[in-house]
Every structure is written in structure tokens, then in C-alpha cells.
N, C-alpha and C positions, 0 to 999 in steps of 0.2 A: 531336143525330138521328143521327149515327153509333151512337149508344148503343143503338139501337131497330132496327138492323140484326140480323136472324137470321142465326145462323152455319148455313151447308150443311152437312148431313150428307156424310161421304164415300159415293160409291158403293158399292151392295151388288156384289161380285165375281160375274162370270158363273157359272153352274153347272157344276162338275167342277174349278173351280180352288181351289187352297186359300185361307181365309181370311187374308186380310192383315193383319195388326198394325196396331195403331192407330200413327200417325204420332208421331215424337219429339217434335214441336213440340208435340201435344196432350196426350200422356202420357208425360213425361220420365221416363226410368229413376231410381230412387232411388240418390244418389251416397253412397258408402261413407263420404266423408269430411264428410257434412252435418252442418252444427253448428245447434244449437239457438241460439234468441235469447241466451240467457244465455251461452253458450259462445262465441258471435261477440263479445259485448260483452269476454268476459274475455281472447279473443285480440287485441280490439283494445287492451286497456289492457298489453298486453305487445307491441304493437307489430307484430302479425301482420295482414295483410290477410283478406277475407273468406274463409271456407271453408278456411282453411289449418289443417291437422291432424296431417298427418305430414310426414316430411323424412329426409332422408338422415342416416345416422350423424354425429353432432357439428355437424349442420344444415349439412352440404358437400355443395351440391349443384353438383359440378365435373362437366363434361361432358368425353367422350374428347378433343375438340377443345382445351379448356382445357389438360389435362395435355401434350397436345403443345406447346402454347403455353408452359406453363412450363418445358419441358427447354430450349428455344431460349432464355429469358429465362436459365435456370440457366448454359446453356453462355455466354451473354455475359458475365455477371457472373464466371464465372471466368476469362474471357479478361482482362477489366479488373482483377482483384485479383492476377493471377499472371503478369501480364506482365511481365518481366523481373523477377523476384521476387530473383535474385541479385544485382541490383544496387541498392545498392552494396554491394562485399562487405568492408564494414567495419563497425564498430559504429555503431548509430544511436540516439541520446537514451536512453530507459531501458531498452534492450538492454542498457546498463551492468549493470543491477540483475537483470532478471530472466533475462539469458543466464547472471549468476554463479550465480543461485541453482539453475539447472538442475545447474551445475556441482560445487555442493555437495550436492545431490540424488546425483548420480553415485558423488561421494566418500564420501556417507552423512556428512557433518561438519554437526553443527548448527547452525541459523542461525535467525534471528528475522525475519520481516516483518509489516509492519501488515496484510498481505492473506491471508485464508485459501488454502489449497492447492491447490485443484482444478487451476485453469489452469496453474500452475506444473508440477504432476505431469503434465498432457497435454503441456506442451512439452518435458519432461524423457522422457516416453516416446519422444516421435519422436525426440530427442537420444541416446538409449542405444539404440534400434533400429537407427538408421543410424550407430554406433560411435564415438559422443563419449566420450573416457575423463576430461573433466573439467578436464584440464590449462590449455586456455586460460582466462583471468581475466577477459576483458570489461572490462579496467582504465576504457579512456577512448574517449570518442566519437571516432571515425575509425580506429581500430586494425583493423588489417586482419586478418581471420579467418586462422588457420592452424591446420589439421587439427580444423576445426570442421564439422558437419553444418548449416551454418545456414540453409540453403536449407529442408532439412526441418524446423527448428525455427520458421521463418518458415510453413510452409504450416499449420502448425496453427490460428494464429489467421486467415490466410487461407482456411482450408477454413470456418471458422465464418463468416466475412464472406460467403462465398456462399452458406451454408446459410440465412443470415437471408433470403435474397432470396425464396424459395418461401413462407417463413412468413408475412412479411407479405402477400403473395398471397391464402394460404389463411385468414388470420385476417380479412381485409376479407371474403372470400366468406363466412366462416362468421358474419359481421355483417350478411349479406345486402346486400352491395354488390354492384355488378355487375362483371362481369368485366372493363371498360372501366377502372373504377375501380381494381380489383385491379392491373390491368397497369400502370397509372401509378405505382400508390406503389412498386411493383417496380423500373421504369426510375428512379425517383428515388433510390432506395435503391442500386441499382445504381451511379450516378453521382454519389454524393456523395462530394466529394473528400475530406472528413473521415475518412470511413467507411472508404474504400479506404487512405487513407495509414496510419490506425491497424492496419489489417489485414495490412498487408505486412511488419510487423516482430515481433519478438519481444515483444509487449505484451499484456497482460491484458483490454483492453477490448473485443476482438472477441468472445472467449469470453463476456463479461458483455453484451453486447448481445444474443448469439446464444441464451444461455438465458432472458435477459428475453423475448424474442420467443417463445420456444418454450413458457415458461409461460402468457405470454398467450393463444396460441392455443390450448392444451390447456382453459385454463380458458373460453374462449368455447366451445369444443365440450362441455365439462362443461354449461355454463349452458343449452345448448340443449337436451341431454339431461335435463336436469333439468327444463325446458318441458315436454318430450314426456312422459316417464315417468321418475320416480325410482326409484333401487335396481335396475334392471338390469344384465346385466353390461356393456353398454355404458357405463353410468353409472358403475358403479365402474371402469372401465378410465380413462376420461379423468378421474376424482375421481384416482385414484392417479398417472398420468402427471403431472398439474399438481403433485400434492405433491412427485414426484422432480426435478420442473424447478425448482421453487421452491428445493430443498435445493441445487440446483447453481448458481442464480444467485447464492446467498448465499455459497455455498464459493468463487466465483470474487474477488468483493469484497463488502464489507459494503453497497455501495451497493444489492446484492440486498435488503436490508431494506426498500427502497423497493416493489420489486415485490410482495414479500410484502404489505405494507400496501395496495397497491392490490386485491390478491385479497381481502385482509382485509375493506376497506371494502365493496367489492361484496356478499361472502359475508354479512356482517352485514347488509346491506340484504334481501338474499334470506331470512335468516331471520326480519326483521323483518317483511317481508309474509306470509310463511307463518304467523307467530303470529297475524297478522289475519284471516286465512282461516277462516272458522267452519267449513268442509267438513274441514280438517286438525286431526285429536285432537292431545291433548296428546303421547301417547304416538308418534304420527307426527312431532311436531315433534322430539321428544328423538330419534328416530333420524336425522332430518337433522340435528341438533346434532351429535350425536356422531361422525357420519360424516364430516362435515366438519372437524371437530375432529383425528380420528386422519388424515384424508388430507393436511389443509393445514396441521396443526401438528407434529403428532408425526412424520411420514414426514420433511418437510424438515429437523427437529432430527435424527433418526437419520443421514439422509443426510449433514449438517455434521459431525456427529460422527465418522461412519465416514471421512471425509476425513481428519482428524485421527489417526486411530488409524492410517490408512497413513502420514501425515506423519511419526510417532513412529517407526513400524516402520521405515522408511527412514534417517531420521536418527540411528543408534544410536552414533555416535562424538562425541568432543568436538569442538567448533567456534567458529566465531567469537560465535555467540550465548549461550555459555554464561554469559558475564557478567551477561546479563539474566535469567536465572533463580534459581532459588533453589538452596540447596546441595543440599536433599532433591532436587530435580529433576536436578541435576548427577550426583546418583549414579547415575543411570541412563543416563549419557553415556559409560561406559568413561572416566570420571577420579575414580573414586569414593575416598573417602578411607579411610583404615585405621582400624580399631577404636583409640579412644581410652580413656584411663583416665576412669571417671566421676567420682572424687572429686577436689576443688579444695581445697588448704589452703596455708597457708604455707609460702612456699620452692616451690612448683609453678611450672613455665615453661608457659605457656598463650598461645593466641592469643585475641584478643576480636573478635566481629563486631558489626557494626551489625544490628538487626532491619529496619529500613527500609531504603529508599533502595537496594534490590537487593544488600544485605549485604555491604558492602566491610569490610575487616580494618582496625582500628585500628593505625597503621603510624606509623614514624619512619625518618628516614635522614640521613646526616651531611651535612645543607643546611640554613642558617640562614634566619628569615625576614628580607627585605631591611629592613622598618622594624619599628615596635612594640618589643619586648624585645630584637630580634635574635638571639634564642635559636633552639633546634634545631626543625625543623618537624615538626608532628604531623598526621596526615593519614588519610584513609580510602581504602584502595587494594585494588582488587577483586581480586588475584591471592595464591595462597599464596607466600609469600616467609620468609626467616629474619628480615628487618626487621619482620615481626610478631610475633615473640615476646617476651613480658613475663613477667618472675618477680613472684610476690606476693609481698610483704614485710609484715611487722608494723609497725605504726605506731601503737601505743598506749602505749607506753612514753615518758612525758616525757621522757627523757635520750635517746630515740632508741636505745637499745640493741636492736642487732639481735638477732632470735630465732634461736637456734642449733636451726634447723629439720632439721638433719640426725641430730642426737643425742638432743634433746628430742622428748618426746610431740607426735605429730601436730596440729595445731590446724586444723581445718575454717573455711570461711569462712561464717559465719552472717549471718542478717539484722540489719545494724547495725553488723558489722565494720568497722573503720578500719583502712585499708590504703594501702601505696603499691605503685605498679608500676614496675618497672625494666627498660628497655629493655636487653636482652640484648647487642646489638650494640655500640651506642654508650656505654650504662652510663649514661644518662641516665633521669632520673625523669620521670615524667607530672607536669605542673607547671600551675598555672592562677594568674594574678595580675590585678589592677586594670589591666589594658590591653587598649584595644580591638584585636580582630581586624584583621589588614591587608585584609581584602576585607569581611567584615561590619561595618563601623565604626558601630555602634552602641550606646548605652548599656546595654543589658539583656545584652549579649555580651561575654564576657572572652575572653582569647588562651588558647589552650592550647598548652604549648612543650615540649621535653624540656629538663631543666634540670639539673647536677650534674657530677659529674667521678668518677674511681675514686677510693674510699676517703672520699668527701663521702656522709654520711648524709642529708643534705638539710634541708629546713625544713618548717615547717607547711602551707605552700601546695603539697607535695608528698602531702598527706593527702587521701583519699576515704573516703566512708562507703557501704558498701553497702546499697543498700535492694531487696530482694526484691519484685519486680512478681507474679510468679505461677511457678507449677511445672507440670509435666507431671500429667497425671492418672493416669498408669500408674506413676510415681514420687513417693510421699508425700513423700520426705526432701528433694527439689527444692522443695518450699515452704517449708522453714526454712533450708536449707542450700544454698550453690552447688553446682550438680551440671552437669559438662559436657552439652551441648548440651540441658538440660530446664530449666534455670532462665533467665528474664529478669530483668534486674536493672537499675537505675540506678544509677550514679557520681554521689553528691552532694559537691561540692568543701567540705571542712570549713570551711574560713576565710571564702569567700565566699559559700556557699549555693547557687551555680549548678550546673547538671547539665551532665556530660558530654553532648556535642550533634553531631549530624551533621545536614546538608541536603544537596540538590542544588544546591550552589554550588560550582563549580569555580576552584582557584586558577589566577592565570596561570602564565604559562610558566616562571616561577621555583620556581614548585611543581609543576611538571610536570604541569598539568592535572590533579592529582588533587582527591579531594573535601576541601572544607573540614571541620575539626574543629573547634569553640569550646565555651566553656563559658556555657550559656544561663541566666541567672535567670527569664525565661519561658517555659521549654522546653514545646514540644508533647510528650506524652508518647511517640507513635509513633517520636518522631525520638530520643527520649533512652533507648530500651530496647536493651540488649545482651544477649549471650550468650557463652558460652565455648564455642568451636567444639572445640578441642584440649587437652589437658593430658597433658605429658609424665608419667614414672612418677616419683612422689615417694620420697625415701629411705627414708620409714619404711612405702612402702606394699609389700605382699607383690608377686610377680609373678603370682599368682591374683588380685588385686584385680580388682572389677568393670570391665568394660570398655562403652563404649556406641558406638553410630554414630547416622547420621540414618536415619530411617524412609523406607524404599522407597516413594515414593507410586504409588499405582494410576493407572490411566489417567483417572480423573474427575479427580483432583487435578491432574495435568498438564494435562489440558485446562482447567480453568478458571483454573490459573496462567497459562497461556500467553493466554487470553483477556484477562485483566487486564492483563498485559504490552502486548498489541495495544491495548488500547482507550486506556490511559493514554497510550501512545507517538504514538497517530494523534491523540489530542486537543492533543498537546505540538508537532505539526507547524506551527508558527506563523511559522517563519522565512520571509522573502522570496525570491522566485525571479525571476530575470530576465523569466520568461516566464509567471508565474501571473498569474491575473485573477480578477475577482469574479463573482458570478452574474447581477448585473446587465448587465453586458456580452455574455452569451452569446447570449440571443435575437438580437441585432441584428449579431452576428459581428464585433465590435469590434476582436479581434485574435487572432491563433493563436500558434502554438509553433515556434519554430527548431529543428528535429530534428538537421539535420545540414549539413557545408557543408565542401566538399572539390572540388579539380580545378575550379574555376569554376562547380560546380553546387550545388545547394541543395535541402533537403526541409523542408518548413515544412508544418505543419497548417494548414490553413484549408479550411473549408466550401465548399462549392456556393453561392454567393451566392443564387441563384435558389431552389433548394429550400430553404435556410435562411429566406431573406426571406418566401418565400411561406408556409411552414409557421408562422412567427411570426405574420404577417396572419391566417392561419387560426384560430389559437388566439385573438386577439384578438377577430375576429369572431364568434366562438362565445361568447366572453364578452358582448358587448354584445348580439347576439340573443337569448341566452337571458334577460339583463336585462330586455330589451324585452317579452318574453313574458310575464315575471312582472310586470310593468308592467301587460301587457293583461289579465293573470287578475284581477287588484285590482280592474280596472275592469268586471268581469263578462263578458269575452271567453271564449268557451270552445273557445280553440285545442288545447287538449290532449285534446278528444273528437274530433280529428281523427287518425286512425290514423296518416297520413304525419308528423304533427308529433311523434308520441309515438314513432313508430320512431326517426325521425333525432335526436330528443332522446335516447332511449336510446343510441342508437349513439355520438354525439358526446360524452355525457357521460361515458361509460365511458372514452373516450381521452382527454376532457379530465382527467378524473382521475386516469388513468394519469401524463400530462404533468405534472399539478402537484404530484403525489406524488415524482416523481422530479425536480423542479427546484426548487420552492421549500424543502424542508428545509437545503440547502445554504445559504441565507441565515443559517440559526441557526450556521454555522460558522465557526470563527473560526482554523480551520487552513488551509492553504496549498491551493489550490485551482487547476485547468487547465481548459482548454478541452474536453478529453477527458472532463470530468466531466459534461458535458451531453449526452452521445450517449445515454445510455437516453431521457431526456426528448426529444431530437431525434426517437427512432423513435416514440414516440408522437404528436409533433406532426406527423410526415410522413403518418401513418394519418389524424390528425385532418385534415391538409389534404385528403387523397384523400375522406376522408367529406364534407367540405365540397363539394368538386367533384362527388359523387355528388347530392348534393341540389340543388346549383344546376340542374345538367342532367337532373334527374329527367324534366320534362317535354319535354326534346327527342328527337328522332327518333334511334335507334342511330346512324345513320351519322353524324349532325352530332356527336353525343357524342364520337364516336371520332374524329371530324376536330381538334375541340378538345383532345382528350388529345394527340392526336400533335403538336400545336402546341406543346404544354405539353412534351413529351418531348424533341421537338427543342429546344428552348430549353434544358433542362436539359443536355443531351447537348453543346451548344454552349458553356455555362457551364464543364461540365467541362473539355471541350478547351482552353479559354483557360489554366487555371490546372492543368493535368495536367503540366506539367513540374516544379511544384514538389510532386506528389505522386511522381512517379517518380524525381525527381533527373534528369533530361535536360536537355541543354543548353537554354539561354535567351538572350535577349538582353537587353541594358540598356533598350534602348527599349521592349521588350514588357513587360519587368519594371515598368517606370515606368507605362507604361499600364495595367497591371494591379492598380495600387494605386488601387482604386477608394474606398478608406477612407483617410483619412491615417493611422489608428493602425496599419493593415497594415505592420508592419514587417521583411518579408523585404526582403532585402539586396541591392539593385539592382546595385550598384557589384562584387560579386563575380561578376557574369555578365559574359561578353565582348560585344564590340559587333556580331560577326556571327557567323553559324551556320558561317559558312566557316572562321573560324578555330578551332573545336572540332576540324575535322581534324587540326590539328597537335600537339594537346593528347593526349597518353596517358595514359591510368588507369594508374596504379603498381601493381603486384601487389606481394604480399609478397617481399622483396628483403634477406636478409640482410646485402648489400654496400651498399645504399643508407641512406645517415645519416638517421636519422629525428629530429625534436624534439618533445618534449612541450610544449604551450603550457598554461600555466595547471596546476593542482593541487597550489597552495600550500594548507596546512592552514587552515581557515576561509574560503578563497578560492573562486573558481568553479572548476568541474571541468575537466579536462584534456581537450585534444584532439591527436591524433599528426598532425603534418605533416611533409614532407620538408624536411630541413635543407637548403637553400641554400647555408648558409655552407660546409658540407663540401665543396660541388663547386667551390668557388674557392679552392682550396688553403688555406683555413683549416682548421685542425685539428677534425675532426668528433667529436661523441661516439662512443662504443661503441655506445650504444643509445637512450637518450631523454634529452633537455636539458629542463629545467625553467625557464619563463619565466612570462611572464604572459599571460593570455588577451585576446584584441581584444574588443572592445566589438561586440555581435552575436552573438557565437560560442555554437553551440548548447551546452546546459549540459542534465544529466542532472536529474530529480526527485529530492530529497534524500533519502537513504537514512538516516534517522535511526539506525538500527543500527550505520553506519559513519561517525555526524560526529565524536564526539568519542572517537577513539582513544586508549586510556591509553597514555602514554609510560611506559614500564618503567624502573625504577630498581635498580640493583644496586650496592652498596657494594663493590666489587672493582675490581683493576686490570684494564684489558684485556689481552687477551693480546700486543697487538701495538701499536707506536708509531705515532701519528695526526699528522701534522702540524698544526700548530696556527696558523689565520691570526690577523690583526689582532684582527677581533671576535669574541670569544667568547663562548661560552653553555655552562653545564653539561647536558649530556645522558646520562643513564645507562641502563642495561639492566638487567633482572633476567628469570629465568625464573619459570614459574608455581609449578613445585614446589618445596617447600623444599629448600634448596641441600645436597646430601649430600657434594659433595667441592670444597673452594675452594682456590684456589692460596695459598700460604704468603705472608704480609705480614708486612713487617716492624715488631716491637713491637707488633704485633696491630693495626695500623691500617689502615683500608680505604677506600683514595683513590679517586676516580671520575675517569674520563678527561674531558679538556675538549677538546671537537670543536667544529668549528664547521659550520652548515649541513646535517649529516648529518640523514637521516630516522631516524625511531624506528619500531622494528616495533610494528605493531597488534597488536590483542589476539586471542589465539590463536593467535601463531606461536611456534614452539619458539625456544629461545634461540639455537642454533647457526644456523638459517636468519634470524632476526632479526639477528643478528651480522653473517652474510656479505652480507644485502641491505645493512644500514647500511655497510660498508665499500666495496661496489661503488658505492654511491650517490656517494660521497666520490672516488672513482677516476672516477666519470662526469661529475663536473664541469669544464664547459670554459669559460676566460675569452675572451670576443671581444675583439679588439684594437679600438683608438680607432680605427684607419686605415680600419675596415672600415664606416663609418656608410651607405653606398651600398648595402650588402648586407644592411643588417637590415630586411628587410621581412617583415612577417608575412603567414602564408599563412592568410588567413580573413577575414570580414567586418568591415571598418571602418565605422563612422558616418559621415554625412555633412558633419557639421558639422567645419569645419577645427578648431576649437577643442577639441573632444572628441579627434580624431585626436592633435593637438600634445600633449594631457595624457597621452594613454594612451603616446606615444613617451616623454615625460618619466618615465612611472611605469616602462616596460619598460627604459629605458636611464638610469638616473641619473648615469652617470659623463659621458654626454654633456651634459646639464643643468648639472651641475658645471663642467665646461670652457667652456660659454657665461658 
């Protein structure tokens, strides 16, 4: 009936009046963004609503009011992360390492770390600008800063932590989420306890998370531009910024490779869809491909390499990292070797280096094996020393008549030559026999020892056959006879047929932790290759005889060598740590990390449980919902024809892919892992959590949606407040600490806190005072890390140590992450008498000290014998220290030892957290005070 009703025409205007335009409802104007049916279908497939064609740059439709709101959020984030950032005024957790690296940069002393240099360089820049001279060593957790701009250094990661907040907001807005959703994500990140704790100290994870967020934001903007119109100026800008961000994130930590993988997966999907679009010509597709290859592959690589170029430019002098690099590399560090003679002949004095295992020297010293043959030790030693020098002797005459190399014609060492090697300092021959080595006690390994005495020509077990493996392409003679630095060769034992061999196995303390050398019947070729590094002038050679030296490597050679060292060392970080954890425990926040304990306060890395667990629930929810939709599609349901489903599936799918690619690869790693490795994945989980919130509340009125978001924000802030004392190191009570242990595996030490807040008014936080006796708890070689505490013994008339006293670390004490490059510091050996007498206690162990460089002047020793001083309990200088400094520290450590009397049992109280169980506490007390245990 209604269909037959005739619509009345509008009335004709009166005469003299202008003709009225047709009404807008009858003749609507043509819209500029009108889409055809095909265009609407294409827009729907990409998640767009009807009629949407144009958008702001990068897809950011942010109103002026939102910018003002974002400024407020930014100020709140700055206040949260920088509140009392100067506290504590002592070293916290891995500031032990990264603060030390800043000092190395300032001193330009070369070091090696498993992480790329960008984040460390940024921290160093702040330290340098504010006057840090690099003298503070960041040695122990709890050591009070002295003349260190540590606040400025901590401000670098804190600033990156603050800057991450607006990036999360803008990323969700670029993903077409509502402003309420973006605000919720900003608040969740602002009050996430773990991110706050990590960003308040000199650590690398805050810059890592920032550049992860930055790369994600730029890539989302680039994808929006790509949907609008490719190859515009804005399109190229977003693409290049994405590439630079990817280079920055991988230049902070190699975990940034997961961010590159996230962007790479989505890029491959984009190219795949373009390949199936018949409107895109092959030439246009090739343009898309090469543009992305340049922006997302080449630019990150160049940025990454540029950071190492800066790294090499700053670290131009020798340092503790030298021992991990090749000799060619070390030539660029100011510790270059002088030119040496190229020819090796009978009678030459040479030093021999192992080609593999970081190139140690074939070495011997006047110490015998405790078992086996009990003959003189043969080891591999990483430093230059006179104990590395050997003389090549002829061993081809049946009667062992020694060749008169000083008068007879010179005889070069050819392939197949039968030789003996005589140790210059101890006059022992390199010897092997059918005796098992003391460490690698297997049938196919024979012991290698120093055997013989002055005037003794030796026996057949001293004979070795030279087998040349290869020479240098630029030196043809090096392929047929031994040439210094140019010929790689093997030494086959004539009598047993085994090969001189070394591998990454350390001798025990009696071998001074030097590397084992054996004779291996089943030797791997890489570990049985050697070369001559130096050759002294032979008597038959003229002064103008040819000399050689290491080839100076270029940037690319140094770059690739350092990458190999970083990779192999990173993969070798398999030692357990007190607070390490496995990836399976991270989403549930099963355990944190103890960063710092002092003065009845504690800093403990733990996340915001509400933010953490709700994000994990969102990830699991998306997995189940997506699986359910796939099952429905198999049954013929057309859910993916719904533009809303397509939009949120694309949005949540991207964030879910980012989460998976930043989380699941850790399951493949056998190396040491910590909770903070989860932070990049946590960032994506929080964004996904808020995207799920956006979907769930999409049908609600804005006011109701905002109210729900406000409730979630309040819960997050309240949860943050409950655990904020652990983030800031503020006073806390034992009762609140116990109530805060919601999960039984949260092992922050409640016994460390006082019972009431009023008791903290009488606790003064000590400042650096040279008159206050301090003690170092822990720090034993191979044991737990050391922490510095005030020495109560010194305050009760017991003789206090002058500087630091070493004892054992209490259970639950903070321990820095393992610095593998400082783990096995080489004890140095010197076969010379020390200049001063050292008292010898009852238990003795032999420790010797040597220099890096060949000894130029040695004290006169009776009858040519070189004795080694016997000391007890002294520390040995670490790799890279000059001899005089090492000797001085060695003597000082002896003078600093203080013996506590047996009458002071009541004063032996540890300043650090103890375990709750009495049995463990009693065990620790026995370990710390064995004299008390013996008395019982």
C-alpha cells in the first residue's frame, strides 16, 4: 500500500525569489571518497569500513585533545620512572657489567661483550658529557658510587622507558583502535613494575624495548601508507624510518632479530598478496620487492655495521678483550708485534701458536703434573712470555748428534722434517709417551710433557714430524717449508703417531687454569694446526733477511671476527645462575630477579601481576578464538566476510605474531636466560590485551567503555603501588612483604625488611666514607658475585680491614649476570723470584705472575735457576693488567686479609638476606666459619 503512495513535488517558489536548490535528501551531493562496489569489497578485505579511502599520514587520526592527553600521560610516566632515580647510590645488578663497559669506552681500552654496542654507547655518551673519567670499576653489587655521574647514566634507559609509552599509544591508534584503548595501553605500560625497575638502572633492556616499539610503530605507519598509495614521499619516509629503527633495535641486543623477523613475516605476506593481485604488474611488484629489500634489509645492516665502526674507532688501545681476538686483530689495538724473520731453520728460536681456540702459545714452566708421569707441564697460554720460546733442533741422526747450526750450512724445516723442540728457559724437550693426560684421561689421548735435562740429548719420544697443511697464497715457499706466520702445520709424534693437540679444556688449579695440551690419536684437524708466530735471527741469516708480520685486517675482517666471537660465546652461556629462569615460567610470572639488597631494603625485578597475567590471558584467548573461527570456516560459516572480524583479526594477528616471534625462539636456546628476556614479548602482549579490550567493548557506548577502562587502570595502579617498594628500593615491612608473596616461587627476602616503618627512621643510609670499614661478601673465583657491606666487626674493637674483606655470599643475595669474558681470568705464571718476601701460611699453593710482553730484563738468579714464590690465598692478576699493577694488587690483597678471633661468634652476622629455613642458614654459617664448625 505504501509503495503506491505518490511522492509530492516540492512547491514552486513564489515569483521574484531565487530558485531553491533541491533538498539534500533527494539529490545528495557526489562524495569525493565514494567507493565503487569492487573498491568497497577490497577495502573490506583489508579491514576498512565502508567508504573509507583517505586517512592521515601513517593512518594516525589523532585529535588535538589526544595530543594534550598524551602529554599528561608522558609526564606521569616520567614521574614514575625517574622518582628518586639517584637511589640507591650504589651498584645494582648488571650495572656491574654495563657500567664497567662505559668506563672501558672512556678509557678506550678494548673489551668484548655478547651484546652489540649501541645501547652501551648511548650510556657512555651520557657518562662522558657529565664528566666520568672511567676510574670507577663497578666491581661489586652494593659498592657505593664515587665520582661517577650515575644519575645521568641511569637517565638514559629511564628516558627510553618513558618514550616507549607514547609509542604504544600511537601504535594502537595507527592500528585503528579507539583512544580509550590506546590510553589503557599507555597506563598499563606506565605502571608495569618490571619495566619500571629495568629502566631505572644502567641496563640495556629499556633501550631494546623502546626501539622494538619504535620499529613496530613506523612499520604500522608504513603499512597504512602502502594501503593508501605506494611510492609517495610519505611512503618512503615511513619505510626508511622503519629500517633505521630495525637497525637500532638489533644494535642494542641480538634479541632485536626477533623484531626484524616480525616485520619480515608481515612484509612477505604483503608481497604475497601483491603477487596475487592481477592489477599489479610484474614490474610494479619488483619495485615493491626491491624497495622493501633496501629499506628493511640493507638499511638495518648498514646501521648495524656503522655502530661497530664507531665501536672500533673508540676502542683503539689494548684491553681485557684482547685475549678473545686473533693476533691480526690485536695488531690494530696498539699492542702490535715487531717484524720477525720469515725463515725457520734448525737452531731457530721460535714461538708456536695454536691456530684454533683463540690462539694460545705452546708454553711450559717449572711445574710438574701431580699425576701421570709427574714430568714438567706443557700448556697453552694466551699471553706473550719468555716461557713460550722453543729452539728447533735436528732429530734425524740415529746417534742424536746435535747439528752444528752455528757453523754448518743453514737447514730449513721442510714438510716431513723430523725435529725436536727444546724449551729455552727450562731446557726440557717437548715429549710425549703412552701415558694418559691428567684431565682428558681417555685411550686416544697421550700426555705431553717437558722431559730431559742439560746435556741430555733426549730419546725417540722427543721426536716430532712436521706435516705442512697449507701455506699463504702470497708466499709460494710457505707451502713447501716452514715460514713464520705463513705456514699452518701439524706435529706428528714419531713414536706413537698421535698429533700435538689442544682444546678448550682448562687444567685445574695446579695447572694455573691454563689450557690443556695433549697428543691425540684421533685429532680434529682444526685443533691440531699450529703456526710459528716469531722467529729470532738465525746465526746463518744475514741482517737483511726477509721479515714478516701479521696482515693488518680491514673493517670487514674485524667485524666478522667479532661477530663470530660474540656468537660462539653467547651460545656458550650455559652456566646456571641463582635467578635464571626458563621461558615456560615467564607468562605466569613465576619468579623474579634479586637486583640489590642493602640497609634493610631490596630491589627485586617483578612484574605488575595484573598487567602481566591479563596480557597472558588475552594471548591465550586470541589463540582459542582464532582456532574456533577456523573451525567455523571449515563448517561453511562466513565469519571472515564480516569487516569487523577481518579488522580485528588482522590487528590482533599482527600483535600475536610479534608476541610469538619474541617469545617462542627462547625455547630453542640452551643458554642462560632471565625474566627480562621476556620484556619485548610482554610489550606485544600488553598491546594485544588492549586490542582484545577494544573488540570486547566495541558495541558499548563510549562513556561505558571509558568507565570500564578506568576501573582496569585503577586496578593496575593499585597493584603497582603494592609492589612499588621492590621497584624503588623503598622501606617495606616484613608483614607486607609476606602478604605480597602471592606466588610461593616469588623469593624476595622478607626477613631483610624491618617489622615497622617507624624503625626505618633510625636507619641511616651510609654514604661513601673512607673511614668506615667495609667488607666484601663473596667474590671467590668460580663462586657467587661479591657484594659490599659495612663491616660491623670493625666497629667493635676487632681489627677492621683497610678496604674490603672477602668471605662468602649469603643465600638470596643479588648476583649479576655472568660476564663470560671475565669468567676464566688467566692466572699468570712467571718463572722468576718475586722482589719481596711473602710470609707463607700453613696451606700453600703455588701461584706465579708473568707479564704480557717478552721479558726484556730479569733479575739475576743463582745458577740460572728460576724459582717461583709460594704464597697463600693471594689473588692473581686478571688478563690485561700490567705486571707492576698486578703485583701491587697481589701484595695488597695479602696485606688486607684479616683473621677473625674465635671469641667473636656473636659478631659474625651477615648483612644480606638469609633463607627462611634454619637448616640452610646453619649450613651457610658452617661454610662461612669452618673454624667454628671444627670447634663443635
